N, C-alpha and C positions, 0 to 999 in steps of 0.2 A: 491769298489772304488778305483781305483789306485790313482787317484791324487784328494783330496776331496777340495771342495770348503770352502773356508774360512769366519767365521762369527765373527765379533767382537761384542759384546756386550757393550755399553758407557748406564751406568746406576748407581747413586747414593746408591741403593738399591742391595745389594749382593744378594735378595733372586730371583732377577730376574734372574739373571746369573745363579743360582742354577738350576733353572727351565730350562732355555735353553740349558743349557750344559748336563742336563737327558735327554731332549728331542730329542737333535741333535748332542752327540758326538759320534754316530755309524755312522753317514753318514757326518758328516761334523766337520771341526779343528773351536773348538769354543776357542775364546780368550774374554778378561774381562778388560774394563780399568772404575774406579770409579767415572769419572767426565769427562767433557766436555772437559778439556785441557789436560788430560791424554789421552782422546780418539783422540783428535787431533794428537798428537805424535804417538800415534800407527797405526792411519791411514796413515800418511805420511810415518811412518818406513814400513809398513808390506803390505799396499795397499790391505786389507781384500776383498773379493767378495761382502760381504753384511756386513752392518753395521744395527744392530737394536740399533736404539737411542733413547732415554729417552728425552721425549720434555721438562720437569720441572725437573731441576735440579741445585744445586747451583752453582754459577760460570758463566762458560758461557752454556747457555741452549741449547739444541737440536737443536732449529730451527737457533741460529748463528752456531753451529758446521756444520749444514747442508749447510748453505748458504757458508761458508768457502770451505768445499769440494767441492761444483757444482764450486766456482767461480776458482778453480784450474784447469788446463784444465787436468793436469797426473792426478788428482782424480776423474773428472766428471761423470766418466761411473760407478763409485761404486754405487751400488743399496744401498739406503737409507728407513728403513723402520721404520716409527715412533711407539713409544710405548706411551701409553696415557692413563689415566684414563678419558678424555672428549673425546664424540662422536658426537657432532653437526656439523653443516655444516661449521660454522665460523673456528671451529679449523681445521678440514680437510683442507679447504682453506687457513690458515695461512701455513699449512705444505707444500702443495702444490704449494705455492707462495714461500716457502722456496727452494724448487727443490724436494721434498721428493717423491720416488716413489709407496710408500705404505703405510698404515696405520693400526695399530692393538691395539685393545681396552684391557687395565685390568680392570679385572684379565683376562687372556688368558689360553686355555689349549693347552698341547703338539702336540695334534692333528691339531688343528688350526695353531699353529706355521710351523708345519712340511707342513701344505698346502699353508703357506704364502711363506715360503722358495722355495719351488718347482716352485711356479709362478715365482718367482724373478730370482730363476736359470735359466729358461726355457725363460725370458726376454734377460738375459746375452747373453746367447747361441743365440738365435734370433738377438741379436745386433751385436755379431761379424759376424753373417753369412751376414747381412745387410750393415754393414758397408762399403764396398767396393762399392757396389752397390746404397749405398746413398749418396758416396760420388760422383760417377760418374753421377748419375741422378742429384744432385745439380749444377755440372757445366754445365751439357745439359739446366738445367731448367735456370740458371742464362744468359745462352747464347740468349735463346730463350725472355728472358725478353726485351733484347736491343732491339730486332727486332718487340716487339709487344706491341702497345699501350695498357695503363689499360682498358679502354671500351673493346678496339679490344681483349682484351683476355676472358672478359665475353661473348661477341658474339661468341668466336671460342668455350667457351665450351657450349652455348647453343646449337649449331649445332652440336657439337659431341656427346651430352647428348641424341640426339634424336637416336644415335644407338648404346645407352647402352641397354643392354638386362639383367643385373643384379643389385644387389644391390652393389656387389665388383665393377663393372665396373664405376658405379655412385660414388662409394667413391673414387675410385683412379682418377677418372678424376677432381674431387673437390682438392685431395690432391695435383696432380699436376699443378694446376692453382695455390693453395696458393704457389706452392714451386717457381712458374715463378715469384710472385710478391715479393717473397723471406721472405715470412711469414711460420714461424713454426706454425703447426696446429695440432687438434686432431678432430674428427669427431665421432659422433654416428649417425647411421641410423636406423630407426624403422619401418620396412615394416609391410607388413599384414603377413606375413611369414617368419619372422626373423630379428635380429638384427645385426648390422654389426658395427664394432670399426675399425678403422685408422687413421696414426699418418704420419707424415713426416717424420718419422724415422721406419716406419712398425707397429708394433703391439704397442698398448698403454699398460699401466702400469694398474695395480689395481685401485689404487687410480684415474687415469685419467676415468676409465671405472664409478668408483662411482660418480666423479663430475658432469661428463657428465649426467648421469641419474637425479641427481638432481638438475643440473640446469635445465631440461627439461619443469620444472615447475615456472621458472623465467621468465622475462620480454620478448620478443620478441629479444632487442639487448641491452646489458648491458655491462658497463667498471668495472673490478676490477683489480688493479694496472696497469700493462702494458698490460693488457689481456682485448681483448674485446669478448663476446658470441654472437651467432646468433640461436637464437632458432625457428625453424618453425614447424608445425604439424610432418614430417615424417623425420625431420635432425634437429641437433644442431652441431653448429661449434663452437670451440674455436680458436682464435688468440692468440699466447703465444707472441708476440714481436711487439705489436703496435707501431708505431713511435709517443708516446704521445707527445715527444719534436719537434714535426713540422707539428703545425693544418692544414695545408692546406693537406700537404699529408697523414695526419691521417682520416680527412674528405672524400678525394678521396678514396682511402683503403674500409672505412667504405660504404661507395655508391655503390662502384663496388661490395664486396663481397656481400653485403647484396641483391643485383639483382640476382649474381650467386647462392646465397644458396636458394633465392625462385626460380628459376629457376630448380634448383637440385629438392627442394622439389616438385614442379611439374611433372617433370620426373618420380619420386618416386611413386607419386599417378597415373598417368598414367601407370605406369611399374605395379604396384598393380593390375589395373583393366585387364590390359592384364593377366597376370597371374591368377587370379581368371577364366576369360573367357576359357583360356588354360586349366586349371584344370576341369573349367564344361567341355568342348568339349571333353576333354579326357574321364570322366566319362560317358557321351552320348555316347562317339563310343563303350565303353566297354560293356554300357546297349545295345547297337545295336547288336553287336556281340551275346551277351548271347540271345536278342530276334530272333535272326536269326537261333540260335542252337534250340530254344524253337518250332520255326514256322517250322523248317525242322521236330523235333521229331513229332510234330502234324500232319503233313501229312502222314509222315510213318505210325503213329500208327492209323490214320483215314484210310487208304488204307487198312491195315491189319485187321482192326475191321470190315470196309465193305465186305471185302471176306469173314472173319470168319462169320458173319450175314447171308449173303448168302449161305455158305455151311448148315448153321443150318437151314434156313428155306426149302432145298432142300431135306434136309434129314426129317424134319419135313412132307414136303410134301409126301415124297415116306413112312414114316412109314403109315400114314392116309391112304393113297391108299391102304396099304398091309391089313390094319384092318378092312377095309371095308368087305371082303370077312367072317370076324367073327362077325360082329355086326349087321348083319341081317338088315341092313337099306336099307330102298328103293330107286330107282334111285334119286328120288326127294331130300330124304334127305343126299344122297351122294354129289350132287350137290350143296345144300345149303353150304354144309360143305365145301367144294373146292373152293366156290365162297367166302365165309368167309376169308379162309386161303390167297386166292391170294389177298384180298384187304388187309388184315395184310400185305403181302409182298410188294405191293404198297406204304401203307402207311410209312414203314421201310424206302425204297427206297428213298422216298420223306423227310424225316428226313436226310439222308445223302447227297441230294442236298443240303438243306439246311445250311449243313455244309460246303459244296463245297463254296457256296455264301460265308460265312464267313471266308474261307481261302483267299477269293481274296479280299478283304478288307482289312486281313491283310497283304497281298502283295504288296496292293495299298497302305498301310498306311507305311509300310518297305520302299519303294522306295522314298515316298515325305520327310520320315526324313534323308535319304540320300541323298537327293536331296540338303535339308537345310543345311547339314553338309559340304556338297562340297563349300558353297558359305562362310564358315568362313573361 
């Protein structure tokens, strides 16, 4: 790697740094700060790409260090991965409230750490690529907000949602609607055929994915801090900057967003049904193609077998007639045998005629199924 990404370990236990350095030294530039105070100085001086930040430390703890980093616009893009022995939802929520991007639980292994770092670096690269587009989109959204009423935006979303043909399209419409309200948000869509995550900055962090998944089982609408979560069967939306200091605006936004998310959930349910029908129709179409092949093969085999049978019967008749001169049969006996043979031939032909009737029934069935498919 020509330009290595830099990782700063802020932890009062040097053993953590030793483990991190051993695991990452070949791919990253790794530095160490033994306290929150020293960590802040190193971050301001060197601006690392990623900070592995211990939550519990003497002096300034990891949560406060993270808040100070995220409050500084020049440092706010630094990825923060909290390191802690605690793994319950409340602790993760505290980390997310403080502005953390991911969370790793002690003790951890080198492979897990490398995976976390790879995810963090991917997010950094995605953020760089999306920054310019996000800025332009925000300006466009703010302009649209001035000309569109709050409830009108909900109705506009509902109209647009009818044209959405995928989970990604629904997710994009919801986030764009939130942007026009001036709201920072992330969402999770749980469709029958996959899960989609999206935020106002594009991709969401690993910690955000975890929070959305765990909040799915919470109340329909609930607040924590300046954030409000909306949970419906197929979608969860988290608003990160609700105007808690303005009760009237807060109430309007809460009502309008609830309507919008409920509409998105209904569209997702309809979309799932459409996708199921489309897959069933495709499976039926393939089955019909197969049945046509089988029917064609049956017709060919039927014709060949009929022709072979007739040749066999003709050969048998000829052989029997030739054998009469050696058998010493009377004319009456010969006639009896020939009549029996002719009767067998007629019965054999009758069986083939029955097969022809079955063939016609199969063709009629094939026609009915094709007609049914054309109405979908």
